[in-house]
Phi, psi and omega in degrees: 000131181283112183292338178289342182301322185288352175283346179296138185299334181269004180274106189259177176301323179297315178298319179296320178295322177296323175297316177301313183299319177298313180296327177296314179295327178278355182059040177262083191296319178299322178291324177301311181297319178303309184294322177295318178297321179292320177298315180297316183295318187271330191238348182266134176298162181297328182296126179288351179274351183294143184298323180298318179298318180293320179295320177298317178296324176299312181292328175296322177297320178296321177298316179300319178298313181295332177283352178103008181258073185297314182297317178298318179298315179298316178302314181297318180294319180293333182279345181282119175284116190248084178270356176266128186299316181296314179296319179301317179296317180296318180294311181298318177301312183294317179299314179301316182294320180294313181298321182273007178057040179251156180290139175276123183277129182303322183290348177269343185240353178246000000 
C-alpha cells in the first residue's frame, strides 16, 4: 500500500479504515497497526473518552489477538470504557470468543 496515498485531499477516514480492513484480511499485522495509528493521529480527538479513539483501540486489540497475543488482547479489551452500545456488543462478543477459543467472525466486528 502506497503510504503517500493518504496525503491526497480526498483520502478520508473511511478510506483509511478500508486500508486497515484489507490488511487485516491479508493478515499483514504491521500494516494494520500503521493504519490504526494514522486514523487515531489524524481523526481521533485528544480526549481518550471519544468513541473513535475507543474503536481504534478495539481494533488494535483484535490485531493483537490475531497475532497470537490472547492475554494482551483481553487486557486491552477490558481497559476500553464502553459507553457506546454497539462498541460494547463488539467488545463483549470478542472477549467471549477469545475466552472460549473460538474464531472472531469478521462480520461481527466490521
